[in-house]
MARKOLDO-163132 format. One line per 2 residues: number of its first residue (from 1); for each residue x, z, y of N, C-alpha, C, O. Coordinates in steps of 0.02 Angstrom, whole numbers, plus 50000, padded with zeros to 5 digits. Each point is the difference from the previous one (the first is absolute). Example, Ala and Ser with C-alpha at 12.3 -4.5 7.8 and 13.67 -1.06 7.14 Angstrom:
% MARKOLDO-163132
1) 50660 50390 49716 49955 50000 50059 50045 50000 50060 50052 50033 49999 | 49930 49931 50054 50042 50003 50059 49961 50037 50055 50025 50008 50055
This chain:
% MARKOLDO-163132
1) 51154 50266 48135 49912 49968 50013 49944 50028 50006 49959 50012 50045 | 50053 50001 49868 49934 50026 49971 49994 50070 50039 49945 50023 50014
3) 50109 50006 50001 49973 50077 50015 50000 49999 50088 49983 50052 50028 | 50034 49892 50012 49977 50007 50040 49913 49969 50014 49965 50011 50049
5) 50022 49957 49903 49931 49966 50003 49960 50074 49982 49965 50018 50047 | 50034 50016 49910 49979 50067 49978 50002 50043 50046 49946 50027 50007
7) 50098 49992 50030 50003 50041 50053 49950 49996 50062 49972 50045 50031 | 50026 49877 49979 49946 49986 50063 49954 49991 49973 49957 50009 50043
9) 50011 49974 49896 49945 50022 49989 49973 50062 49983 49944 50014 50021 | 50089 50026 49943 49982 50071 50015 50002 50032 50074 49958 50042 50017
11) 50085 49939 50018 49990 50037 50076 49946 49960 50032 49974 50031 50046 | 49998 49902 49943 49941 49979 50031 49937 50034 49960 49948 50017 50029
13) 50060 49990 49912 49943 50064 49978 50005 50053 50028 49944 50017 50019 | 50086 50012 49991 50017 50081 50031 49975 50004 50065 49971 50052 50017
15) 50038 49885 50037 49992 49994 50061 49918 49976 49997 49967 50012 50050 | 50008 49962 49906 49930 49984 49996 49952 50049 49982 49942 50000 50019
17) 50091 50052 49936 49954 50055 49986 49996 50054 50051 49950 50034 50009 | 50119 49971 50032 49996 50036 50065 49949 49973 50049 49977 50040 50042
19) 50004 49903 49959 49978 49978 50057 49913 50018 49981 49959 50021 50041 | 50030 49965 49894 49937 50014 49961 49965 50061 50023 49945 50007 50027
21) 50108 50043 49953 49991 50066 50001 49985 50019 50087 49956 50041 50014 | 50080 49931 50033 49990 50017 50057 49937 49974 50025 49965 50038 50033
23) 50018 49909 49957 49938 49965 50014 49938 50039 49962 49943 49998 50025 | 50068 50036 49916 49957 50037 49984 49980 50069 50011 49943 50023 49998
25) 50115 50011 50015 49991 50082 50044 50026 50002 50073 50027 50051 50023 | 49966 49900 50008 50001 49989 50064 49959 50041 50035 49944 49999 49973
27) 50058 50045 50085 49948 50015 50036 49949 49962 50026 50013 49944 50021 | 49932 50078 49982 49951 49951 50043 50009 50007 50078 50014 50052 50030
29) 49978 49893 49995 50019 49997 50079 49924 50049 50018 49943 50000 49978 | 50095 50039 50076 49947 50058 50030 49950 49950 50052 50024 49950 50026
31) 49915 50067 49984 49958 49950 50036 50013 50014 50077 50016 50057 50016 | 49978 49890 50036 50020 50004 50058 49927 50030 50044 49948 49966 50003
33) 50058 50092 50024 49949 50024 50042 49976 49960 50041 50038 49963 50032 | 49892 50035 49976 49976 49942 50051 49975 50049 50052 49975 50056 49991
35) 50038 49908 50071 49979 50061 50049 49950 49957 50048 50006 49946 50029 | 49952 50091 49968 49922 49995 50036 50019 49975 50068 50034 50039 50034
37) 49951 49906 49990 49988 49974 50069 49921 49978 50023 49968 49951 49980 | 50013 50095 50060 49926 49977 50030 50012 49984 50063 50027 50039 50039
39) 49951 49897 49979 49992 49956 50050 49938 49983 50023 49967 49959 49968 | 50010 50066 50084 49928 49993 50029 50001 49914 50036 50039 49981 50044
41) 49902 49975 49919 49994 49944 50025 49979 49989 50063 49961 50042 50023 | 50056 49916 50008 49997 49977 50068 49966 49934 50001 50013 49964 49952
43) 49942 50012 50098 49982 49931 50011 50053 49971 50037 50043 50031 50032 | 49951 49887 49960 50039 49965 50047 49967 50009 50068 49946 50027 50010
45) 50093 49949 50030 49983 49998 50081 49944 49956 49999 49952 50022 50032 | 50039 49911 49937 49939 49968 50023 49954 50022 49952 49953 49961 50006
47) 50035 50078 49953 49958 50036 49963 49972 50057 50052 49941 50017 50003 | 50116 50010 50039 49974 50052 50030 49939 49966 50062 49945 50024 50012
49) 50082 49923 50017 49954 49955 50026 49929 49981 49993 49949 50002 50034 | 50071 49975 49899 49927 49987 49964 49957 50038 49994 49942 49982 50004
51) 50078 50090 49982 49944 50065 49989 49991 50019 50080 49944 50022 50014 | 50092 49973 50027 49992 50052 50062 49966 49930 50040 49979 50021 50054
53) 50013 49925 49943 49957 49949 50045 49937 50024 50023 49958 50016 49959 | 50029 49990 50107 49962 50020 50028 49920 49953 49970 50000 49941 49982
55) 49950 50099 50018 49951 49980 49964 49938 49999 50051 49974 50054 50014 | 50004 49894 50011 49946 49995 50065 49932 50014 49972 49988 49970 49947
57) 49972 50063 50074 49929 50000 49971 49963 49940 50027 50016 49977 50055 | 49933 49996 49906 49964 49934 50025 49981 50014 50064 50022 49954 50034
59) 49959 50072 49989 49955 50011 50074 50056 49991 50056 49999 49958 50045 | 50057 50096 49943 50059 49975 50047 50020 49928 50004 50005 49965 50051
61) 50010 50014 49874 50023 49923 50007 49942 49957 50050 50012 49969 50052 | 49939 50037 49924 49945 49966 50047 50025 50017 50074 50022 49955 50036
63) 49973 50109 49986 50018 50015 50083 50063 49958 50012 50001 49957 50043 | 50051 50056 49918 50058 49962 50016 50006 49923 50006 50048 49973 50028
65) 49902 49997 49946 50011 49934 49996 49972 49962 50056 50017 49941 50000 | 49943 50080 50050 49985 49975 50052 50047 50002 50043 50012 49948 50031
67) 50025 50107 49982 50049 50012 50053 50062 49952 49983 50030 49964 50039 | 49982 50046 49886 50058 49954 49966 49990 49932 50034 50045 49972 50031
69) 49887 50002 49960 49986 49931 50013 50018 49979 50068 50036 49953 50014 | 49930 50095 50034 50020 49991 50070 50066 50007 50023 50020 49970 50050
71) 50016 50069 49917 50076 50002 50024 50038 49956 49979 50055 49989 50026 | 49918 49975 49915 50037 49937 49973 49983 49942 50059 50045 49968 50027
73) 49891 50024 49986 49996 49945 50051 50013 50030 50063 49976 49961 50041 | 50050 50090 49991 50040 50000 50057 50067 49985 49981 50033 49970 50042
75) 49994 50045 49904 50070 49963 49978 50004 49931 50001 50049 49972 50024 | 49903 49997 49952 50019 49924 49982 49971 49975 50081 50016 49943 50018
77) 49956 50086 50014 49995 49960 50079 50061 50018 50037 50019 49961 50044 | 50018 50096 49942 50060 50022 50035 50057 49955 49985 50043 49978 50039
79) 49948 50013 49898 50046 49961 49957 50003 49919 50024 50055 49973 50008 | 49895 49996 50002 49983 49937 50028 50034 49973 50064 50026 49946 50012
81) 49967 50119 50033 50027 49995 50081 50085 49993 49987 50020 49946 50020 | 50010 50078 49963 50073 49986 49976 50018 49929 49971 50045 49963 50020
83) 49908 50025 49926 50026 49943 49961 49991 49940 50043 50030 49949 49984 | 49924 50050 50079 49981 49934 50050 50081 49994 50043 50017 49945 50019
85) 50012 50092 49988 50061 50011 50026 50071 49982 49955 50051 49974 50022 | 49942 50041 49935 50058 49970 49945 50006 49939 49986 49958 49965 49972
87) 50122 50009 50055 50013 49932 49996 50009 49977 49917 50040 50028 49963 | 49922 49923 50018 50011 49979 49922 50058 49998 49965 50004 50004 49939
89) 50049 49987 50106 50078 50009 49969 50013 50087 49986 50051 50017 49971 | 49909 50023 50047 50036 50073 50001 49988 50019 49936 49953 49977 49967
91) 50099 50075 50008 49982 50031 49930 49935 50028 49993 49956 50009 50042 | 50047 50007 49876 49919 50022 49993 50016 50060 49997 50050 50022 49973
93) 49889 50023 50065 50005 50058 49991 49978 50040 49942 49946 49985 49975 | 50092 50067 49999 49980 50054 49949 49933 50035 49999 49976 50023 50052
95) 49991 49980 49888 49931 50018 49996 49990 50056 50017 50045 50037 49982 | 49907 49991 50051 50002 50071 50023 49983 50042 49941 49962 49981 49956
97) 50075 50090 50044 49994 50048 49944 49942 50008 49981 49952 49994 50039 | 50043 50021 49896 49919 50019 49980 49970 50075 50021 50029 50055 49998
99) 49902 49929 50025 49962 50059 50034 49997 50052 49941 50010 49986 49941 | 49975 50082 50088 49998 50044 49963 49939 50019 49953 49992 50049 49963
101) 49966 49893 50052 49937 50017 49956 50014 49949 49928 49951 49990 49965 | 50107 49982 50017 50001 49953 49943 50009 50033 49958 49980 49980 49946
103) 50057 50093 50058 50011 50045 49938 49946 49999 49949 50007 50012 49940 | 49929 49971 50097 49930 50015 49945 49995 49972 49965 49957 50010 49957
105) 50100 49917 50039 50015 49954 49945 49995 50032 49935 49962 49984 49954 | 50092 50075 50050 49993 50047 49928 49959 50013 49961 50012 50007 49940
107) 49918 50000 50090 49937 50019 49995 49965 49948 49957 49948 50011 49969 | 50082 49936 50031 49963 49932 49979 50000 50008 49932 50048 50030 49975
109) 49892 49941 49976 50016 49995 49931 50060 49965 49984 50028 49962 50039 | 50001 50055 49882 50058 49953 49988 49966 49963 49950 49946 50018 49976
111) 50083 49933 50008 49994 49950 49948 50050 50043 49934 50050 50035 50006 | 49910 49944 49933 50021 50046 49939 50024 49920 49949 49995 49996 49938
113) 50023 49961 50098 50016 49933 49942 50053 50018 49957 49991 49980 49942 | 50057 50049 50068 50051 50001 49963 49978 50051 49938 50023 49991 49943
115) 49930 50063 50073 49962 50051 49943 49979 49955 49974 50021 49981 49945 | 49944 49998 50079 49948 49947 49944 50022 49947 49952 49972 49979 49949
117) 50097 50001 50086 50044 49947 49940 50034 50048 49960 50014 49985 49941 | 49997 50055 50076 50032 50043 49940 49961 50028 49944 50019 50006 49942
119) 49926 50010 50083 49928 50039 49956 49977 49933 49958 49976 50007 49944 | 50032 49938 50079 49972 49959 49968 50046 49963 49948 49980 49977 49947
121) 50098 50021 50081 50026 49992 49944 50009 50059 49919 50007 49983 49942 | 49991 50077 50083 50002 50030 49957 49920 50019 49951 49988 50030 49947
123) 49977 49940 50099 49943 49997 49952 49992 49935 49954 49968 50004 49947 | 50064 49933 50076 50022 49954 49949 50014 50020 49936 49971 49987 49948
125) 50091 50056 50065 50031 50014 49943 49969 50060 49940 50002 50000 49938 | 49974 50044 50108 49966 50055 49968 49929 50003 49982 49981 50044 49962
127) 49982 49916 50062 49919 49993 49977 49988 50011 49940 49971 50050 49981 | 50056 49889 49969 49978 50008 49932 50049 50046 49951 49994 49993 49939
129) 50050 50049 50085 50033 50035 49970 49958 50078 49960 49967 50043 50029 | 50049 49951 49901 49966 50067 49967 49997 50056 50039 49950 50037 49995
131) 50091 49976 50040 50009 50073 50029 49956 50009 50055 49967 50052 50009 | 50029 49888 50037 49941 49993 50059 49940 50001 49971 49960 50042 50020
133) 50020 49909 49926 49926 49992 49972 49997 50081 49953 49943 50011 49979 | 50095 50029 50009 49977 50044 49957 49981 50064 50057 49954 50040 49995
135) 50088 49956 50048 49995 50044 50070 49925 49981 50026 49956 50043 50001 | 50035 49913 50014 49935 49966 50033 49944 50017 49941 49945 50021 50021
137) 50061 49973 49925 49937 50010 49944 49983 50068 50005 49941 50018 49997 | 50119 50032 50012 49984 50067 49998 49956 50015 50078 49947 50032 50004
139) 50081 49944 50041 49954 50020 50048 49925 49970 50019 49957 50022 50039 | 50044 49929 49927 49919 49955 50001 49962 50052 49955 49942 50011 50016
141) 50088 50029 49921 49944 50029 49955 49994 50070 50046 49948 50030 49990 | 50100 50000 50060 49986 50054 50030 49955 49990 50046 49966 50047 50019
143) 50025 49887 50008 49948 49994 50038 49934 49982 49972 49952 50011 50037 | 50032 49960 49892 49956 49981 49975 49974 50073 49968 49944 49998 49975
145) 50094 50071 50023 49971 50047 49980 49961 50039 50055 49948 50032 49992 | 50087 49960 50065 49965 50033 50080 49940 49971 50015 49952 50029 50026
147) 50052 49898 49953 49927 49959 50018 49951 50016 49949 49941 50002 50020 | 50068 50007 49931 49940 50027 49952 49985 50075 50003 49958 50023 49961
149) 50068 50011 50076 49979 50066 50016 49947 50008 50068 49973 50053 50017 | 50021 49874 50020 49959 49997 50051 49922 49997 49984 49981 49960 49958
151) 49981 50074 50069 49909 50001 49976 49983 49941 49986 49981 49982 49944 | 50025 49967 50124 49978 49934 49987 50038 49966 49928 49966 49979 49953
153) 50075 50020 50048 50046 49962 49919 49979 50035 49942 49985 49981 49943 | 50017 50071 50083 49994 50047 49925 49920 49997 49965 49989 50008 49940
155) 49952 49977 50116 49931 49984 49964 50002 49919 49974 49945 49979 49983 | 50101 49982 50012 50001 49939 49980 50052 49982 49938 49980 49966 49953
157) 50091 50059 50048 50051 49991 49971 50028 50049 49956 50005 50055 50027 | 50017 49942 49913 50013 50037 49963 50063 50008 49988 50020 50055 49981
159) 50030 49885 50029 50062 49987 49999 50030 49937 50007 49981 49950 49970 | 50079 50054 50082 50027 49929 50009 50083 50021 49983 50036 50050 50004
161) 49973 49855 49966 50047 49989 49964 50049 49938 50037 49974 49945 50007 | 50092 50066 50013 50027 49937 50024 50008 49955 49949 50026 50021 49948
163) 49960 49927 50056 50014 49935 49947 50057 49949 50039 50036 49966 49964 | 49969 50030 50094 50064 49966 50022 49998 50018 50082 49953 50026 50029
165) 50102 49954 49996 49994 50005 50077 50057 49948 50022 50041 49983 49957 | 49963 49993 50101 50061 49952 50013 49994 50047 50083 49955 50032 50027
167) 50119 49949 49992 50029 50021 50062 49992 49937 50064 50017 50006 50059 | 49952 49940 49910 49989 49965 50058 50061 49955 50005 50044 49998 49957
169) 49954 49967 50099 50064 49951 50017 50036 50030 50056 50049 49967 50018 | 49936 50102 50023 50040 50027 50058 50000 50045 50014 49968 50027 49955
171) 50046 50018 50086 50009 50062 50021 49952 50002 50067 49988 49952 50036 | 49991 50108 49972 49985 50008 50070 50050 49989 50057 50051 50036 50003
173) 49937 49916 50043 50047 49987 50068 49980 50063 50051 49944 50023 50011 | 50124 49997 50019 50001 50030 50039 50004 49969 50077 50055 49994 50028
175) 49891 49989 49999 49988 49952 50065 50057 50039 50047 50058 49981 50001 | 49920 50072 50036 50049 50023 50041 49999 50085 49998 49950 50032 49981
177) 50111 49999 50040 49998 50090 49997 50017 50020 50052 50043 49967 50030 | 49935 50086 49998 50015 50027 50057 50010 50088 49986 49961 50034 49967
179) 50105 49993 50070 50002 50064 50006 49954 50040 50044 50005 50002 50062 | 49946 50033 49901 49961 50027 50029 50036 50078 50049 50034 50043 49972
181) 49951 49957 50085 50016 50040 50042 49957 50062 50026 49940 49989 50002 | 50080 50067 50015 50085 50023 50010 50016 50017 49935 49958 50013 49956
183) 50107 49986 50036 50053 50030 49946 50037 50064 50015 50050 50009 50035 | 49904 50041 49924 50041 50048 49996 50074 50016 49978 50016 49994 49941
185) 50036 50031 50114 50063 50019 49967 50008 50053 49993 49961 50042 50022 | 50096 49974 49942 50045 50085 49984 50053 49999 50056 50007 49957 50044
187) 50022 50091 49947 50053 49992 50051 50055 49974 49997 50045 50001 50041 | 49954 49962 49888 50055 49947 49980 49988 49923 50022 50042 49955 49998
189) 49895 50043 50024 49978 49926 50020 49971 49963 49943 50001 49938 50000 | 49970 50101 49945 49998 49974 49935 49905 50008 49989 49982 50057 49984
191) 49978 49903 50024 49934 50004 49988 49987 50036 49916 50029 49983 49949 | 49920 50068 50060 49968 50039 49959 49941 49954 49977 49976 50021 49948
193) 49993 49920 50076 49945 49965 49978 49997 49927 50025 50009 49985 50059 | 49979 49977 49899 50012 49911 50035 49940 49979 49965 49988 49999 49940
195) 49969 49979 50122 49932 49977 49990 49996 49919 50017 49998 49988 50061 | 50001 49963 49902 49982 49928 50005 49943 49965 50008 49965 50006 49950
197) 50013 49963 50088 49925 49963 50003 50033 49933 49981 50039 49970 50036 | 49941 50010 49901 50003 49923 49963 49939 49969 49980 49961 50022 49957
199) 50033 49924 50077 49947 49957 49983 50004 49972 49932 50057 49983 49983 | 49908 50011 49985 50019 49976 49932 49937 49948 49974 49942 50017 50011
201) 50070 49928 49960 49947 49964 49961 50036 49971 49926 50057 49987 49980 | 49880 50011 49996 50012 49991 49930 49964 49926 49976 49946 49993 50027
203) 50074 49950 49926 49951 49949 49974 50041 49998 49957 50022 49942 50003 | 50009 50093 49946 50042 49987 49950 49952 49991 49927 50028 49986 49947
205) 49904 50024 50056 49956 50000 49941 50025 50031 49952 50022 49969 49952 | 49979 50122 50052 50004 50034 49935 49922 50003 49968 49948 49997 50032
207) 50058 50009 49905 49938 49989 49975 50033 50053 49921 50054 50019 49977 | 49857 49986 50003 49998 50056 49942 49950 49977 49949 49941 49994 50014
209) 50080 49994 49936 49925 49992 49939 49995 50056 49960 50044 50027 49966 | 49901 49989 50041 49978 50085 49969 49934 49987 49956 49947 49972 50014
211) 50080 50060 49922 49923 50005 49964 49978 50086 50009 50035 50050 49999 | 49884 49937 50010 49968 50060 50030 49953 50017 49936 49964 49960 49969
213) 50044 50112 50017 49949 50026 49945 49940 50035 50058 50006 50041 50045 | 49937 49919 49928 49952 50036 50041 49962 50052 49950 50008 50008 49939
215) 49946 50025 50108 49970 50068 49967 49958 49971 49941 50010 50017 49942 | 49957 49951 50071 49951 49984 49932 50034 49977 49942 49965 49984 49952
217) 50097 50012 50043 50037 49955 49937 50007 49941 50004 50006 49962 49951 | 49996 50017 50122 50012 49912 49998 50061 50004 50037 50016 50050 50031
219) 50022 49894 49965 50066 49980 50025 50004 49945 50039 49981 49948 49973 | 50039 50047 50089 50012 49938 50048 50051 49990 50030 50038 50047 50012
221) 49975 49894 50006 50076 49969 50037 49979 49995 50076 49950 49981 50031 | 50120 50047 49988 50003 50008 50085 50059 49966 50015 50051 50012 49967
223) 49950 49941 50086 50060 49970 50031 49996 50017 50075 49948 49993 50031 | 50110 50031 49999 49997 50022 50072 50064 49982 50018 50050 50009 49966
225) 49946 49958 50109 50064 49978 50003 49982 50008 50076 49947 49995 50031 | 50130 50022 49990 49997 50023 50083 50024 49939 50045 50057 49977 50001
227) 49897 50005 50029 50012 49931 50033 50053 50007 50070 50049 49967 50018 | 49925 50075 50003 50033 50029 50071 50005 50051 50017 49955 50035 49977
229) 50094 50001 50066 49998 50075 50022 50039 49971 50064 50045 49958 49997 | 49923 50079 50072 50015 50003 50055 49985 50065 50032 49949 50033 49991
231) 50108 49986 50051 49993 50065 50027 50076 50038 50021 50056 49987 49979 | 49921 50067 50071 50063 50016 50019 50008 50064 49963 49952 50036 49988
233) 50132 49983 49989 50011 50058 49966 50048 50038 50040 50039 49974 50039 | 49955 50101 49949 50055 50038 50025 50049 50030 49937 49981 50037 49955
235) 50081 49938 50055 50052 50010 49963 50030 50077 50004 50026 50003 50055 | 49981 50044 49920 50017 50054 50039 50055 50021 49938 49987 49993 49940
237) 50076 50035 50087 50044 50029 49979 50014 50066 50041 50014 50000 50060 | 49982 50066 49893 49999 50056 50026 50042 50040 49974 50026 49982 49946
239) 49998 50096 50091 50038 50044 49939 49958 50064 50016 50026 50055 49992 | 49907 49939 50032 49964 50048 50013 49932 50004 49942 49962 49952 49993
241) 50029 50109 49970 50033 50058 49984 50059 49989 49957 50037 50047 49985 | 49976 49883 49993 50050 49979 49943 50011 49933 50010 49951 49969 50020
243) 50101 50000 49969 50010 49931 50001 49937 49949 49955 49988 50008 49940 | 49986 49954 50093 49944 49968 49965 49997 49919 50034 50048 49991 50038
245) 49922 49969 49959 49977 49938 50009 49907 49983 49990 49964 50017 49953 | 50019 49944 50107 49924 49977 49971 49994 49947 50037 50039 49977 50041
247) 49898 49999 49937 49975 49934 50033 49932 50003 50000 49969 50003 49947 | 50003 49997 50108 49914 49997 49989 49981 49944 50066 50040 49976 50041
249) 49892 50014 49954 49977 49939 50054 49968 50054 50047 49977 50056 49989 | 50034 49896 50084 49991 50050 50069 49924 50002 50006 49969 50044 50031
251) 49999 49896 49934 49937 49988 50006 49961 49973 49924 50034 49983 49952 | 49906 50016 50047 49981 49948 49943 50012 49935 49994 49968 49958 50032
253) 50079 50026 49924 50031 49935 49996 49940 49943 49986 49946 50021 49979 | 50062 49904 50031 49967 49955 49976 50031 49978 49926 50052 49970 49990
255) 49900 50053 49958 49990 49972 49932 49980 49964 49978 49940 50000 50014 | 50075 49953 49946 49939 49954 49976 50015 49993 49903 50053 49994 49969
257) 49912 50009 50020 50006 50015 49912 49952 49928 49980 49954 49973 50031 | 50080 50011 49902 49950 49940 49975 49975 50040 49924 50045 50025 49965
259) 49923 49977 50025 49973 50042 49947 49951 49965 49955 49949 49980 50028 | 50055 50009 49905 49956 49947 49934 49998 50059 49946 50044 50039 49981
261) 49902 49956 50007 49969 50047 49942 49954 49965 49956 49955 49962 50018 | 50065 50059 49906 49958 49965 49943 49994 50042 49948 50042 50031 49968
263) 49859 49964 50025 49996 50051 49957 49944 49949 49940 49948 49976 50021 | 50073 50014 49913 49960 49973 49955 49980 49924 50042 49943 49977 50007
265) 50134 49990 50021 49982 49941 50017 49971 49985 50077 50005 49946 50029 | 49969 50104 49992 49972 50004 50078 50048 50041 50034 50044 50037 49976
267) 49938 49948 50098 50022 50039 50060 49966 50066 50005 49940 50008 49989 | 50107 50050 50032 49959 50061 50008 50010 50014 50078 50053 50032 50005
269) 49929 49962 50037 50012 50013 50071 50006 50075 50008 50038 50028 50039 | 49920 50002 49918 49985 50079 50025 50085 50033 49978 50022 50046 50034
271) 50014 49928 49916 50050 50023 49988 50059 49969 50043 50053 50030 50003 | 49937 49910 50031 50047 49977 50029 49997 50039 50076 50051 50022 50027
273) 49890 49982 49999 50006 50049 50062 49995 50060 49994 49974 50029 50048 | 50042 50002 49908 50016 50078 49972 50063 50004 49997 50025 50046 50032
275) 50028 49904 49926 50068 50000 50016 50050 49988 50061 50055 50025 50013 | 49904 49927 50019 50019 49985 50071 49998 50051 50058 50047 50015 50038
277) 49878 50015 49960 50001 50041 50050 50044 50081 49985 50021 50038 50044 | 49982 49971 49882 50045 50060 49982 50078 49974 50015 50038 50046 50013
279) 49990 49889 49986 50063 49993 50027 50013 50009 50075 50049 50028 50025 | 49897 49944 50008 50009 50015 50072 49996 50071 50021 50036 50027 50042
281) 49922 49997 49930 50002 50081 50013 50066 50032 49974 50021 50045 50037 | 50013 49943 49911 50068 50033 49971 50045 49959 50074 50045 50040 50010
283) 49961 49924 50023 50032 49984 50048 49990 50030 50068 50043 50004 50043 | 49893 50017 49963 49974 50047 50065 50030 50065 49972 50051 50022 50027
285) 49924 50011 49923 50009 50069 49981 50074 50011 49995 50019 50055 50018 | 50028 49900 49959 50073 50013 49969 50059 49970 50057 50054 50023 50019
287) 49914 49926 49994 50065 49971 50052 49985 49972 50057 50022 49946 50020 | 49923 50106 50019 49974 49988 50076 50002 50070 50031 49973 50052 49982
289) 50078 49931 50081 49996 50075 50037 49932 50016 50013 49954 49960 50009 | 50044 50117 49993 50048 50042 49986 50026 50031 49926 50025 50055 49990
291) 49961 49898 49966 50005 50006 49930 50072 49960 49982 50013 49945 50025 | 50024 50083 49938 50069 49961 49979 50007 50039 49937 49966 50047 49979
293) 50096 49918 49991 50024 50040 49937 50076 50016 50004 50038 49955 50018 | 49985 50100 49967 50082 50009 50022 50034 49992 49925 49988 50026 49946
295) 50070 49917 50084 50023 49964 49942 50080 50012 50011 50024 50008 50056 | 50008 49992 49894 50081 50034 50002 50041 49931 49978 50051 49982 50028
297) 49918 49982 49916 50050 49964 49970 50002 49931 50039 49941 49985 50011 | 50095 49974 50009 50062 49994 49971 50059 50031 50038 50060 50000 49987
299) 49905 50028 50068 50060 50041 50052 50011 50062 49986 50056 50022 50011 | 49899 50015 49964 50028 50082 50013 49975 50032 49916 49950 49987 49966
301) 50108 50056 50019 49961 50038 49939 49942 50031 49999 49971 50014 50052 | 50007 50001 49891 49918 50014 49988 50028 50093 50032 50052 50029 49983
303) 49902 49994 50058 50006 50040 50017 49969 50079 49985 50020 50055 50018 | 49919 49924 49938 49962 50062 49962 50037 50001 49930 50008 49950 49965
305) 50014 50110 50022 50027 50015 49937 49959 50004 49958 49941 50001 50018 | 50076 50003 49908 49941 50008 49954 49999 50075 49976 50053 50032 50002
307) 49899 49991 49980 49989 50068 49981 50045 50032 49957 50010 49969 49948 | 50021 50088 50057 50041 50021 49962 49985 50019 49935 49949 50034 49995
309) 50085 49953 49945 49972 50023 49953 50011 50078 49964 50020 50048 50032 | 49968 49954 49914 50004 50104 49987 50082 49998 49996 50040 49955 49987
311) 49964 50101 50026 50072 50021 49999 50041 49986 49945 49966 50009 49949 | 50094 49973 50036 50035 49990 49935 50080 49998 50012 50025 49981 50053
313) 50006 50038 49897 50081 49999 50008 50015 49929 50005 49984 49958 49958 | 50053 50028 50108 50028 49932 49985 50078 49996 49989 50039 50034 50032
315) 49978 49927 49926 50070 49982 49988 50034 49964 50043 49998 49941 49985 | 50046 50077 50085 50017 49952 50053 50080 49988 49973 50030 50041 49966
317) 49996 49901 50054 50064 49988 49991 50021 49954 50059 49962 49972 50040 | 50108 50024 49957 50039 49965 50036 50058 49970 49980 50049 50036 49991
319) 49956 49892 49998 50052 49985 49970 50010 50019 49933 50060 50011 49988 | 49897 49999 49959 50007 50027 49944 50007 50084 49995 50009 50029 49946
321) 49987 50000 50107 50012 50071 50004 49944 50035 50023 49977 49997 50056 | 49997 50044 49883 49948 50034 50012 50002 50046 50062 50049 50033 50018
323) 49892 49962 50013 50008 50065 50077 49973 50069 49966 49950 50011 49966 | 50105 50034 50058 49969 50086 49992 49977 50025 50057 49975 49965 50045
325) 50031 50093 49957 50000 50045 50058 50054 49986 50026 50051 50002 49965 | 49955 49976 50121 50036 50009 50045 49968 49988 50067 49942 50011 50016
327) 50116 49958 50028 49979 50002 50078 49972 49920 50003 50009 49955 49959 | 49956 50046 50100 49975 49929 50028 50016 49997 50072 49977 50045 50035
329) 50059 49907 49993 50003 49995 50076 49956 49931 50014 49999 49946 49970 | 49971 50074 50080 49935 49955 50023 50027 49977 50076 50037 50043 50023
331) 49955 49918 50007 50017 49976 50070 49955 49978 50028 49985 49945 49977 | 49969 50077 50081 49941 49959 50024 50028 49953 50054 50034 50026 50045
333) 49957 49912 49955 50022 49948 50036 49964 50000 50056 50024 50004 50056 | 49902 49991 49929 49957 49991 50062 49923 50032 49981 49984 49996 49940
335) 49978 50030 50099 49936 50027 49985 49959 49970 50053 50020 49999 50058 | 49918 49975 49922 49952 49967 50073 49938 50007 49958 50000 50000 49939
337) 49941 50007 50105 49933 49983 49992 49972 50062 49967 49941 50003 49985
């Protein structure tokens, strides 16, 4: 009995050692080759109709309106005559098919309530996070530096430092949006550029508290609140000359600022007027057509590459294996623009 136990224990140990050696020295599995499949993007039929909807000019719409009104009156008169001869117990007639002029409804402005609801939900969750406040602080400081470089502000202001800011209680509201026609399509039916006309209104109360250093060695306090902004935006997504997006007002928007300044316990109206006028000038100079700012994030990767540094020897490795001289195979799947 003892020999049986010893033999079984010895055989179990040998089997265990053999399995461990197999696991340690087994060959690494060869990677499965990836087949590159390039498929062109094709719009849905509903989107094709949306892009290709005929956009009538305002003058044509005005000319067509009297003719359409007279035709509707004639149809109404002709419809009343058979109705007089119809017995009350007869079945109801089917409504006439819609006329060809009704597809112009596709050019009507669209509501953006679902976008407003989503943005408001995200705004509540992200408004006071450190990442958002840090990003906004950097953007505001950049605007302060550009403001100090202007001639008018440079005569009076020495420096601007952000004391505090608040994003207010809401985001801008997109009232209506309309696809600006015509949309130029490529051979696959895909647009290379999309332009939307968006009616926007803001009453959220974004405000800044700023410490101002004056040129004669004094300091002042400035409070600026954005009460209301109303205007029409052009929201653009384009692939020319490279993928980017932008937004800018089509004309000067209605902007209402509330500004208060305090210098040694007294208001300083000159400082208030300078800051408010400079803010309005920035909106006109940077964010009103024909001026706009090219943007990439969060939709596209940054297109402008940083300058290359001095030439140096780089040690490149793949899966802990250092690359040496050899051959590299590159397959070009698409090239455009």
